C-alpha positions in Angstrom: -43.7 -12.6 -79.4 -46.6 -14.9 -78.7 -48.0 -15.3 -75.2 -46.8 -18.3 -73.2 -49.0 -21.4 -73.3 -50.8 -23.0 -70.4 -47.9 -25.4 -69.9 -45.3 -22.7 -69.7 -47.5 -20.7 -67.3 -47.9 -23.7 -65.0 -44.2 -24.3 -65.1 -43.5 -20.6 -64.1 -46.0 -20.8 -61.3 -44.4 -24.0 -60.0 -40.9 -22.6 -60.1 -42.1 -19.4 -58.3 -43.9 -21.5 -55.6 -40.8 -23.6 -55.0 -38.6 -20.5 -54.8 -40.9 -18.7 -52.4 -41.1 -21.8 -50.2 -37.3 -22.2 -50.2 -36.7 -18.5 -49.3 -39.7 -18.0 -46.9 -41.0 -15.2 -49.1 -44.2 -14.4 -50.9 -45.1 -12.1 -53.8 -47.8 -10.4 -55.7 -48.4 -8.6 -59.0 -50.1 -5.2 -59.3 -52.1 -4.6 -62.5 -54.4 -2.1 -64.1 -55.4 1.4 -63.3 -57.1 0.3 -60.0 -53.8 -1.3 -58.7 -55.4 -4.7 -58.2 -53.0 -7.1 -56.4 -52.9 -10.8 -57.2 -51.2 -12.8 -54.3 -48.9 -15.7 -55.2 -49.0 -19.1 -53.7 -46.1 -18.2 -51.4 -47.9 -15.1 -50.1 -51.0 -17.1 -49.5 -48.9 -19.5 -47.5 -47.5 -16.6 -45.3 -51.1 -15.3 -44.8 -52.5 -18.7 -44.0 -55.0 -18.4 -46.9 -56.0 -20.9 -49.6 -54.5 -20.4 -53.1 -55.5 -18.9 -55.4 -56.8 -15.9 -53.5 -59.2 -13.4 -55.0 -57.5 -10.3 -56.5 -58.2 -7.0 -54.5 -57.3 -3.4 -55.0 -54.3 -2.6 -52.9 -56.2 0.2 -51.1 -58.7 -2.3 -49.7 -56.9 -5.6 -49.5 -58.1 -7.5 -46.5 -54.7 -9.0 -45.7 -53.1 -5.5 -45.2 -53.5 -3.7 -41.9 -56.2 -1.1 -42.1 -53.9 1.7 -40.9 -51.3 0.8 -43.5 -53.5 0.4 -46.6 -53.6 4.2 -47.5 -49.8 4.4 -47.1 -49.1 1.5 -49.4 -51.7 2.7 -52.0 -49.9 6.1 -52.0 -46.5 4.6 -52.4 -47.6 2.5 -55.4 -49.5 5.4 -56.9 -46.5 7.7 -56.8 -43.9 5.0 -57.7 -41.5 5.8 -60.5 -41.4 3.2 -63.2 -38.2 1.1 -63.2 -37.0 2.4 -59.8 -37.1 -0.3 -57.1 -38.3 0.7 -53.6 -38.7 -1.1 -50.3 -40.4 -0.6 -46.9 -41.5 -2.6 -43.9 -45.1 -3.1 -43.0 -47.4 -5.7 -41.5 -49.6 -8.4 -43.0 -52.8 -9.6 -41.3 -52.8 -13.4 -41.2 -56.0 -15.4 -41.3 -55.6 -16.2 -37.6 -55.5 -12.4 -36.8 -51.7 -12.3 -36.1 -49.7 -9.5 -37.6 -46.7 -10.7 -39.7 -43.8 -8.2 -40.2 -42.5 -8.2 -43.7 -40.0 -6.3 -45.9 -41.5 -5.4 -49.3 -39.1 -5.1 -52.3 -41.2 -3.6 -55.1 -40.8 -2.1 -58.6 -43.4 -0.5 -61.0 -42.8 -1.8 -64.6 -45.4 0.2 -66.5 -47.4 3.2 -65.4 -49.6 3.9 -68.4 -53.4 3.3 -67.9 -54.5 -0.3 -68.5 -50.9 -1.4 -69.1 -50.0 -0.4 -65.5 -48.0 -3.3 -64.0 -45.8 -3.9 -60.9 -44.2 -6.7 -58.9 -43.4 -7.0 -55.2 -41.6 -9.6 -53.1 -42.4 -9.8 -49.4 -39.8 -11.3 -47.0 -40.9 -12.7 -43.6 -39.0 -10.7 -40.9 -39.9 -12.9 -37.8 -36.6 -14.9 -37.8 -34.5 -11.7 -38.3 -36.3 -9.8 -35.6 -35.9 -12.8 -33.2 -32.2 -12.9 -34.0 -31.9 -9.2 -33.4 -33.6 -9.5 -30.1 -31.3 -12.3 -29.0 -28.3 -10.3 -30.1 -29.6 -7.2 -28.3 -30.2 -9.3 -25.2 -26.7 -10.7 -25.4 -25.2 -7.3 -25.9 -27.0 -5.8 -22.9 -26.9 -8.7 -20.5 -24.1 -10.2 -18.4 -23.4 -13.7 -19.7 -23.0 -15.2 -16.2 -26.0 -13.8 -14.3 -28.3 -12.5 -17.0 -28.5 -9.1 -15.3 -28.2 -6.0 -17.5 -24.6 -5.2 -18.2 -22.5 -2.0 -18.2 -23.6 -1.0 -21.7 -27.3 -1.2 -20.7 -26.6 0.6 -17.4 -25.0 3.6 -19.2 -27.9 3.7 -21.7 -30.3 3.6 -18.8 -28.5 6.4 -17.0 -28.6 8.5 -20.2 -32.4 8.1 -20.2 -32.5 9.0 -16.5 -30.3 12.1 -17.2 -32.7 13.2 -20.0 -35.8 12.5 -17.9 -34.5 14.4 -14.9 -35.1 17.7 -16.6 -38.9 17.3 -16.9 -39.3 15.0 -13.9 -38.1 17.7 -11.5 -35.7 15.5 -9.5 -32.6 13.4 -10.1 -31.5 9.9 -9.3 -28.9 8.0 -7.4 -26.5 5.2 -8.4 -25.3 2.6 -5.9 -22.1 0.8 -6.9 -21.5 -2.5 -5.1 -18.3 -4.5 -5.1 -18.1 -8.1 -3.8 -14.3 -8.9 -3.5 -15.1 -12.5 -2.5 -16.1 -13.3 -6.1 -12.5 -12.6 -7.3 -11.1 -14.4 -4.2 -13.2 -17.5 -5.0 -12.1 -17.4 -8.7 -8.4 -17.6 -7.5 -8.9 -20.2 -4.8 -11.8 -22.5 -5.8 -12.1 -21.8 -9.5 -14.4 -19.8 -11.8 -17.3 -22.2 -11.4 -17.6 -21.3 -7.7 -17.1 -17.6 -8.4 -19.9 -17.7 -11.0 -22.2 -19.6 -8.6 -21.7 -16.9 -6.0 -22.3 -14.1 -8.6 -25.5 -15.8 -9.8 -26.8 -16.1 -6.2 -26.1 -12.5 -5.4 -27.6 -11.3 -8.7 -30.9 -13.2 -7.8 -30.8 -11.5 -4.4 -30.6 -8.1 -6.1 -33.5 -8.9 -8.4 -35.6 -9.9 -5.5 -34.6 -6.9 -3.3 -35.2 -4.2 -6.0 -38.5 -2.5 -6.0 -40.5 -1.6 -9.1 -38.7 1.8 -9.4 -35.2 0.3 -8.9 -33.1 -1.4 -11.6 -30.1 -3.7 -11.0 -27.1 -4.3 -13.3 -23.8 -6.2 -13.2 -21.1 -3.8 -14.3 -18.2 -6.4 -14.1 -17.4 -9.8 -12.7 -17.4 -8.6 -9.1 -19.2 -5.2 -9.4 -23.0 -4.6 -9.4 -25.0 -1.4 -9.5 -28.6 -0.3 -8.6 -30.3 2.8 -10.1 -32.5 4.5 -7.5 -35.0 7.3 -7.8 -33.9 10.1 -5.5 -35.0 13.6 -4.7 -32.0 15.8 -3.8 -34.2 17.6 -1.2 -34.5 14.4 0.8 -30.8 14.4 1.7 -28.5 11.4 2.2 -30.4 9.6 4.9 -32.9 7.6 2.7 -30.1 6.6 0.4 -27.9 5.5 3.4 -30.7 3.4 4.8 -31.4 1.8 1.4 -27.7 1.0 0.8 -27.5 -0.5 4.2 -30.5 -2.7 3.5 -29.0 -3.9 0.2 -25.7 -4.6 2.1 -27.5 -6.8 4.7 -29.2 -8.7 1.9 -26.0 -9.4 0.0 -23.8 -10.2 3.0 -26.0 -13.1 4.2 -24.3 -16.5 4.0 -24.4 -18.2 0.6 -24.3 -22.0 0.5 -21.8 -23.3 -2.1 -21.7 -27.1 -2.1 -20.6 -28.3 1.4 -19.5 -24.8 2.6 -21.1 -21.5 3.3 -19.5 -18.3 1.9 -20.1 -15.0 3.7 -19.5 -12.3 1.2 -18.5 -8.8 2.3 -19.4 -5.8 0.1 -18.2 -2.2 -0.4 -20.8 0.3 -1.5 -20.3 3.7 -3.1 -23.2 6.1 -3.7 -23.3 9.0 -6.2 -26.2 11.4 -7.0 -27.3 13.2 -10.1 -26.7 16.0 -10.8 -24.5 16.8 -7.7 -21.8 14.2 -8.4 -21.9 14.2 -12.2 -23.8 15.6 -15.2 -23.5 12.5 -17.5 -24.0 8.8 -17.1 -20.3 8.1 -17.3 -19.5 10.7 -14.6 -22.1 9.4 -12.2 -20.8 5.8 -12.6 -17.2 6.9 -12.0 -18.3 9.0 -9.0 -20.0 5.9 -7.4 -17.0 3.7 -8.1 -14.6 6.3 -6.6 -16.9 6.5 -3.5 -16.8 2.7 -3.3 -13.0 2.9 -3.1 -13.3 5.1 0.1 -15.9 2.8 1.6 -13.5 0.4 3.4 -12.6 3.0 6.0 -16.3 4.0 6.5 -17.9 0.8 7.5 -18.3 -0.5 4.0 -20.5 2.4 2.6 -19.6 5.9 1.5 -21.0 8.8 -0.5 -19.0 10.4 -3.3 -16.7 13.1 -2.0 -15.4 15.6 -4.4 -12.2 16.0 -2.4 -11.6 12.2 -2.6 -11.9 12.5 -6.4 -9.4 15.3 -6.4 -7.1 13.2 -4.2 -7.5 10.3 -6.6 -6.6 12.4 -9.6 -3.6 13.8 -7.7 -2.5 10.3 -6.9 -2.6 9.3 -10.5 -0.6 12.4 -11.5 1.8 11.8 -8.7 2.3 8.2 -9.9 3.1 9.3 -13.4 5.5 11.9 -12.1 7.2 9.4 -9.8 7.6 6.9 -12.7 9.2 9.7 -14.7 11.4 10.6 -11.8 12.7 7.0 -11.4 13.5 6.9 -15.1 15.2 10.2 -15.1 17.2 9.7 -11.9 15.5 12.6 -10.0 15.4 10.7 -6.7 18.3 10.9 -4.2 19.1 9.4 -0.8 19.4 11.3 2.5 20.7 9.8 5.7 19.4 10.2 9.3 21.9 9.3 12.1 20.9 7.1 15.0 22.6 7.7 18.4 22.9 5.5 21.5 21.2 7.0 24.5 23.8 5.7 27.1 26.9 7.0 25.3 25.7 9.5 22.6 27.8 7.7 19.9 26.4 7.2 16.4 25.3 3.6 16.1 23.7 3.7 12.7 22.5 5.8 9.7 19.1 5.2 8.2 18.9 5.6 4.4 15.7 7.5 3.3 14.6 8.4 -0.2 14.3 12.0 -1.2 12.3 13.4 -4.1 12.4 17.0 -5.1 11.4 17.5 -8.8 13.3 20.3 -10.6 11.7 23.6 -9.8 9.2 22.2 -7.3 9.0 21.7 -3.6 10.2 18.4 -2.0 7.5 15.6 -1.8 7.1 14.2 1.7 8.0 10.5 2.0 4.7 9.7 3.6 3.0 10.9 0.4 4.9 9.4 -2.4 6.0 6.1 -0.8 2.4 4.8 -0.5 1.8 5.8 -4.1 4.9 3.8 -5.1 3.6 0.7 -3.2 0.1 0.9 -4.7 1.4 1.4 -8.3 4.0 -1.3 -8.5 6.9 1.2 -8.4 8.1 0.1 -5.0 10.0 -2.9 -6.4 12.4 -0.9 -8.7 12.5 2.0 -6.1 13.5 -0.4 -3.3 16.2 -2.1 -5.4 17.6 1.3 -6.4 17.7 2.4 -2.7 19.6 -0.8 -1.7 22.2 -0.4 -4.5 22.6 3.3 -4.0 22.8 3.2 -0.2 25.3 0.4 -0.1 27.5 2.0 -2.7 27.4 5.3 -0.8 28.1 3.8 2.6 31.1 1.9 1.3 32.8 5.2 0.8 32.2 6.4 4.3 34.5 6.2 7.4 33.7 3.1 9.3 36.1 3.3 12.2 38.6 0.7 13.2 36.4 -2.4 13.2 34.0 -1.6 10.4 31.1 -2.3 12.7 31.0 0.8 14.8 27.7 1.7 13.1 25.3 0.1 10.7 23.5 1.3 7.6 19.8 0.9 8.2 17.7 0.2 5.1 13.9 0.2 5.1 12.3 -2.7 3.2 8.7 -2.4 1.9 6.4 -5.4 2.1 6.1 -5.1 -1.7 9.8 -5.9 -2.1 9.2 -9.4 -0.7 6.3 -10.0 -3.1 7.8 -8.8 -6.4 11.5 -9.5 -6.1 14.3 -11.6 -4.7 15.5 -9.6 -1.7 18.4 -11.9 -0.9 19.7 -11.8 -4.4 19.4 -8.0 -4.6 21.2 -7.5 -1.3 23.9 -10.0 -2.1 24.6 -8.2 -5.4 24.6 -4.8 -3.7 27.1 -6.1 -1.1 29.3 -7.7 -3.7 29.4 -4.7 -5.9 29.9 -2.2 -3.1 32.4 -4.2 -1.0 30.2 -3.6 2.1 30.1 -6.4 4.6 26.8 -8.0 5.7 27.6 -7.1 9.4 27.4 -3.4 8.4 23.7 -3.6 7.4 20.4 -3.5 9.3 17.1 -4.1 7.5 14.0 -2.4 8.9 10.9 -4.6 8.1 7.3 -3.8 9.1 4.8 -6.4 10.3 2.8 -5.9 7.1 5.6 -7.8 5.2 4.5 -10.9 7.1 0.8 -10.7 6.1 1.4 -12.1 2.6 3.1 -15.5 2.3 4.4 -15.5 5.9 6.5 -18.7 5.6 8.4 -17.4 2.6 9.1 -14.0 4.2 10.3 -15.6 7.4 12.6 -17.9 5.4 14.0 -14.9 3.6 14.6 -13.1 6.9 16.3 -16.2 8.3 18.7 -16.3 5.2 19.5 -12.6 5.6 20.4 -13.1 9.3 22.5 -16.1 8.4 24.4 -13.9 6.1 25.2 -11.6 9.1 22.6 -8.9 8.3 20.6 -7.5 11.2 16.9 -7.4 10.9 14.7 -4.9 12.8 11.0 -4.9 13.3 10.0 -1.3 12.3 6.8 0.5 13.1 6.4 -1.3 16.5 3.8 0.3 18.8 1.6 1.7 16.0 -1.6 -0.3 15.5 -1.9 -4.0 16.3 1.4 -5.9 17.0 1.7 -9.6 17.0 3.1 -9.8 20.5 2.4 -13.5 20.8 4.6 -14.3 17.8 7.2 -11.7 18.3 9.7 -14.2 19.8 9.3 -16.5 16.8 10.2 -13.8 14.2 13.8 -13.6 13.1 14.5 -10.1 14.3 17.3 -8.4 16.2 15.8 -5.1 17.1 12.5 -3.2 17.6 11.9 0.2 16.1 9.3 2.2 18.1 7.1 4.0 15.5 7.3 7.8 15.3 3.6 8.2 15.9 3.9 6.4 19.2 7.0 8.4 20.2 5.1 11.6 19.4 2.7 10.8 22.2 5.5 11.0 24.7 6.2 14.4 26.2 2.9 15.7 25.1 1.9 18.3 27.8 -1.8 18.2 26.6 -1.8 14.5 27.2 0.1 14.4 30.5 -2.2 12.0 32.2 -2.0 9.4 29.4 -0.5 6.0 29.7 2.0 6.6 26.9 5.0 6.7 29.2 4.0 3.5 31.0 3.5 1.9 27.6 7.0 3.0 26.6 8.4 1.3 29.7 6.4 -1.8 28.8 7.5 -2.0 25.2 11.2 -1.4 26.0 11.1 -4.0 28.7 9.4 -6.4 26.3 12.2 -5.9 23.7 14.9 -6.4 26.3 13.3 -9.5 27.7 13.4 -10.9 24.2 17.1 -9.9 23.9 16.2 -7.3 21.3 17.6 -3.7 21.2 15.1 -0.9 21.0 15.3 2.2 18.8 12.9 5.1 18.9 12.1 6.8 15.6 11.1 10.5 15.1 12.4 11.8 18.4 11.9 15.6 18.2 11.3 17.0 21.7 13.3 16.8 24.9 10.2 15.4 26.7 10.2 12.5 24.4 13.8 11.8 25.0 13.4 12.1 28.7 10.6 9.5 28.7 12.6 7.2 26.4 15.7 7.5 28.6 13.6 6.7 31.7 12.2 3.7 30.0 15.7 2.4 29.1 15.5 2.8 25.3 18.8 2.0 23.6 18.9 4.2 20.5 17.1 7.3 19.2 16.6 8.7 15.7 15.0 12.0 14.8 15.3 15.8 14.5 16.3 16.3 18.2 19.7 14.8 17.3 19.9 15.3 13.5 17.4 15.4 10.7 18.0 13.6 7.3 21.2 14.8 5.7 22.6 14.7 2.1 25.2 12.0 1.6 28.2 14.4 1.7 27.0 16.0 4.9 26.4 12.6 6.5 29.9 11.5 5.6 31.3 14.7 7.2 29.3 14.1 10.3 30.6 10.6 10.6 34.2 11.8 10.0 33.8 14.3 12.8 32.4 11.5 15.0 29.5 13.7 16.2 27.7 12.6 19.3 24.4 13.3 21.1 24.7 16.3 23.4 26.2 15.0 26.7 23.3 16.4 28.7 20.9 14.3 26.7 22.6 11.0 27.4 21.8 8.7 30.3 25.5 8.5 31.4 25.8 12.2 31.9 25.8 13.1 35.6 22.7 15.2 36.4 22.4 18.0 38.9 19.9 17.4 41.6 16.6 19.1 40.5 13.9 20.2 42.9 10.5 21.4 41.7 8.5 23.7 44.1 4.8 24.2 43.3 2.8 26.8 45.1 0.2 29.4 44.1 1.6 32.0 46.6 4.7 33.8 45.2 5.9 34.6 48.8 5.9 30.9 49.7 7.9 30.1 46.5 10.5 32.8 47.3 10.9 31.5 50.9 11.3 27.9 49.8 13.8 28.9 47.0 15.9 30.8 49.5 15.8 27.8 51.9 17.1 25.2 49.4 19.5 27.4 47.5 22.3 26.7 50.1 22.1 23.0 49.4 23.2 23.3 45.8 20.1 22.0 44.1 18.8 23.2 40.8 15.5 24.8 42.0 12.5 25.1 39.6 9.3 26.8 40.5 5.7 26.7 39.3 2.6 28.7 40.3 0.1 25.9 39.6 -0.2 22.2 39.0 -0.8 22.6 35.3 2.4 24.8 35.1 4.3 22.1 37.0 3.2 19.4 34.6 4.2 21.5 31.6 7.6 22.2 33.1 8.2 18.5 33.9 7.4 17.6 30.3 10.6 19.3 29.2 12.9 19.0 32.3 14.1 16.1 34.4 12.9 16.5 38.0 14.0 14.4 40.9 12.0 15.7 43.8 8.7 17.6 43.9 7.4 19.7 46.9 3.9 20.9 46.3 1.4 22.9 48.3 -1.9 21.2 48.8 -4.4 24.0 48.6 -4.2 25.6 45.1 -6.9 26.8 42.9 -7.7 24.8 39.8 -5.8 21.6 40.7 -5.2 20.5 44.3 -1.7 19.4 45.3 -2.5 15.7 45.6 -4.3 15.7 42.2 -1.2 17.3 40.7 1.1 14.7 42.4 -1.2 11.9 41.2 -0.8 13.1 37.6 3.0 13.4 38.1 3.1 9.8 39.4 1.2 8.5 36.4 3.6 10.2 34.0 6.9 10.2 35.9 6.6 7.4 38.5 10.3 7.6 39.4 10.0 11.1 40.9 9.8 11.6 44.7 6.7 13.6 45.6 6.0 15.5 48.8 3.2 17.8 49.8 3.0 20.8 52.3 -0.4 21.4 53.9 -2.3 22.0 57.2 -4.5 19.5 58.9 -7.7 20.6 57.2 -7.1 18.2 54.2 -5.7 15.4 56.3 -7.9 12.6 55.0 -7.3 13.5 51.3 -3.5 13.5 51.9 -3.6 10.2 53.9 -5.4 8.6 50.9 -2.8 9.9 48.5 0.0 8.6 50.7 -1.6 5.2 50.9 -2.0 4.9 47.2 1.6 6.0 46.6 1.0 9.3 45.0 2.7 11.1 47.9 6.0 10.0 49.5 5.8 12.3 52.5 3.3 14.7 54.1 4.9 17.8 55.6 2.9 20.2 57.8 2.7 24.0 57.5 4.3 26.0 59.0 7.5 23.9 58.5 10.7 23.6 60.3 13.5 24.7 57.9 16.1 22.1 59.0 13.6 19.2 59.2 12.3 20.2 55.7 15.9 20.3 54.3 16.6 16.8 55.9 13.4 15.4 54.3 14.3 16.7 50.9 17.9 15.5 51.2 16.6 12.0 52.2 14.2 12.2 49.1 17.2 12.9 46.8 19.2 10.0 48.3 16.2 7.7 47.7 15.8 8.9 44.1 19.5 8.4 43.4 19.4 4.9 44.8 16.4 4.1 42.6 18.2 5.7 39.6 21.2 3.6 40.2 19.1 0.5 40.4 17.4 1.4 37.2 20.7 2.1 35.5 22.1 -1.2 36.6 19.0 -3.0 35.3 19.3 -1.2 32.0 23.0 -2.1 31.8 22.1 -5.7 32.5 19.4 -5.6 29.9 21.7 -4.0 27.3 24.4 -6.6 28.1 21.8 -9.3 27.5 20.9 -7.8 24.2 24.5 -7.5 23.1 25.2 -11.0 24.2 22.2 -12.3 22.2 23.3 -10.4 19.2 26.9 -11.8 19.5 25.4 -15.3 19.9 23.3 -14.9 16.7 26.3 -13.7 14.8 28.5 -16.5 16.1 25.8 -19.0 15.2 25.7 -17.6 11.6 29.5 -17.9 11.3 29.4 -21.5 12.7 26.7 -22.4 10.2 28.8 -21.0 7.4 31.9 -22.7 8.6 30.1 -26.1 8.9 28.9 -25.9 5.3 30.8 -27.9 2.6 33.7 -26.0 1.2 32.1 -25.7 -2.2 29.0 -24.1 -0.6 31.1 -21.7 1.6 33.3 -20.5 -1.2 31.6 -19.0 -4.3 32.5 -20.7 -7.5 35.0 -18.7 -9.6 36.5 -19.6 -13.0 39.9 -18.8 -11.6 39.7 -22.0 -9.5 40.1 -24.1 -12.6 43.4 -22.5 -13.8 46.5 -24.6 -13.2 48.5 -21.5 -12.1 48.4 -19.4 -8.9 45.9 -16.5 -9.1 45.6 -13.7 -6.6 42.8 -11.2 -6.2 43.6 -7.8 -4.7 40.9 -5.3 -3.7 41.2 -1.6 -4.6 43.2 -1.0 -1.4 45.8 -3.6 -2.1 44.4 -6.2 0.4 44.4 -9.8 -0.5 40.8 -10.7 -1.3 41.1 -14.0 -3.2 43.4 -17.0 -3.8 42.5 -19.8 -6.2 43.1 -23.4 -5.2 46.5 -23.6 -6.9 47.8 -20.5 -5.0 46.6 -21.8 -1.7 48.5 -25.1 -2.2 51.7 -23.6 -3.6 51.9 -20.4 -1.6 50.8 -21.1 2.0 52.4 -17.9 3.3 49.8 -16.0 1.2 46.9 -18.2 2.4 47.7 -17.0 6.0 47.3 -13.4 4.8 43.9 -13.8 3.1 41.7 -10.8 4.0 44.7 -8.7 5.0 47.8 -7.0 3.6 50.3 -8.8 1.5 53.7 -9.8 3.0 56.4 -7.2 2.5 58.0 -9.2 -0.3 54.7 -9.2 -2.3 53.5 -5.6 -1.7 54.9 -4.4 -5.0 51.9 -6.1 -6.6 49.4 -3.6 -5.3 49.3 -1.4 -8.4 46.1 0.5 -9.4 43.9 -1.5 -11.6 43.9 1.0 -14.5 47.7 0.6 -14.7 47.6 -3.2 -14.6 47.0 -4.0 -18.2 50.7 -4.1 -19.2 52.6 -4.6 -15.9 54.8 -7.7 -15.6 57.2 -8.2 -12.7 59.6 -11.1 -11.9 59.4 -12.8 -8.5 62.9 -13.8 -7.7 63.4 -17.3 -6.4 60.0 -18.7 -7.4 60.5 -19.1 -11.1 57.3 -17.1 -11.7 56.5 -13.8 -13.2 53.4 -11.7 -12.1 51.0 -10.6 -14.8 48.3 -8.2 -13.7 44.9 -7.5 -15.2 41.9 -5.4 -14.0 39.3 -7.3 -11.9 35.8 -6.2 -12.9 32.3 -7.6 -12.1 29.0 -6.2 -13.2 30.7 -3.2 -14.8 32.3 -2.2 -11.5 36.0 -2.4 -10.6 36.8 -4.9 -7.8 40.5 -4.5 -7.9 43.3 -6.4 -9.7 43.9 -10.0 -10.8 47.5 -11.3 -10.4 48.4 -14.3 -12.5 51.7 -16.0 -11.4 52.9 -17.6 -14.7 56.2 -19.5 -15.4 58.8 -17.0 -16.5 59.2 -18.7 -19.9 55.5 -18.6 -20.6 55.1 -15.0 -19.4 57.8 -13.8 -21.6 
């Protein structure tokens, strides 16, 4: 084959130049035993050299980087003919810049003078720029440009590896800004992004050269700090507080200023984690604990354990709901004035098979946080109503009420009115037999809707109680506006009553205030968690209406609660306010001989005489026993008589207090008399008869005060009952004034042109359609009661009613009965009164 002519060579060179220009590449040929390279026009263009360029051995080519020439020469020298190879290296341009290229090469011939090779070099600048942009996008948050979570974890991995040779660890500060998410929901994502960018810039400016900031998520930032474990927590706490102050400064957004609040969690390597992921998780868990610790908290291993336990408990609770492991127990409520049961509180109980029972205060908060409170609350309503419908209710069916606690979550995730209406309809329970216990927390979210819901429930005839009152902050100013019928004093507040270690506290006075507040608003008052006689004494003195707690009865299974109601159990008579009390006298003296003499003196008067050898012993005795009159010596070691009587007055102001003393402490006693701590000052040695007269007079004064207090409490209780009756009457009037089609639920039986009766499972007349009310007025008068004697043969059990037909003499009708079922539950029997010819 002949060699190509000059024209063909020129054509090949032109095609090669055009191709290289189009692809942004260059090439060269390698020839001869010295591996001389001849650059193409495209390669000269990449190098910024004129073409043609002089051929050069590859080992000394000036456009190759000096450090790379020996490597390229060896690669070509050892290349295998016919086997392509490639590698990256740099080219030195005419202006001195280094151009990164990828060389694709192949050696065609390897023999002596015939040695030939070809290489194509591709410019990598555009590819490397694209890779850098991709890496930047992969490791930067799109909103703020701060490094993102992926970068942070990689950086923490580097810190973990470096900690071994550096000799000390590092710390990670996790920062959450809840206001970013709040703005996204209220003002839109643009405002949230603007706030995030402003805070990101603040972090950049605040970080030192040894600190690195990142944005983990939309509302979460992080800062990596150098930290020596030997320095302790204090430097980290100061740095975290400084970052917090920087971030919480007001941020201008348009015409408004936003003041973001932050929560900060701090974790340290290696104490809180041995990998990047563990350190980040530890800081985030610590941040979750920060709200209760002024916005900043260090990682706590126990908190992590609690978190894992809560997750495990949530999974177990979800399984328990699905498998029906939860049951209900019932705690009775008793009236303090009579001792009668006025209500039964339904409480959830969870005891997994083979395990101990979980306390309610442990699993109920988990249910609220995890979204399980909605289905759990609905289950409680249905189950409690169905159970209570089977219990003895007495003659009026309103002797006591079923008390159901409602979680705030139930108002947010469900339709409380619909759930309760369905439960009442399915169980047959009346609205007047229910009381709902609602906490103030239910009003914190969407208050207008919750108030409207409570109003609808009250209009149905259901009582509403404000539970947890007295614990934390209470909205006293708005209490009269809330649609409630009762106050439930929280168990934590009740526990402070009767506490002998806290005898001089104002808990008893506060109890009087809260009870008086409830009565002044015409609300009944119930105290939860009453477990000690001292608590009951303080509540009775304050005029509390009802008590609930272990002192009367703890939570009972459903069958035991039913048996208790059937027995009509009552609070022990001696615990009620109506029980006549024996006059009780407390004698306090540190000398046993004096106590013996006084005890003998007053024994003839029929008093119940108690003795104490010191003021502290007297306070402890009064915490568990009702005392009417106190006679105390003045000069006692540890606590003087007037000091003891002052403490007794603070805790039990209704007692009558007297002191026995000589004239040596006259001024102290006069001061105590003037301030009301001492009713009478008696001088030692005393005259027996005069002392007896003074004590008898003290008892008469105490009984007069007790009678006045009893009458006031009766008056307050009558006011509460009157207000409750007025509210029920108002609800009935509202219902009666509503249009007939609103008062009476729609039923398909109304459209039938024949009389239709509905009988409940007990044979009572529960329904008449429009045709029956018009044609059978004698039955309309019995609606809600028993059938007239001539009709009582209709009351057959529903399961027998499929085939029963009976003639009704004189009416030309025949009764056809069918089961009445709704929602899968039996409601009784339908009775269709059909013409005899049709029925046959």
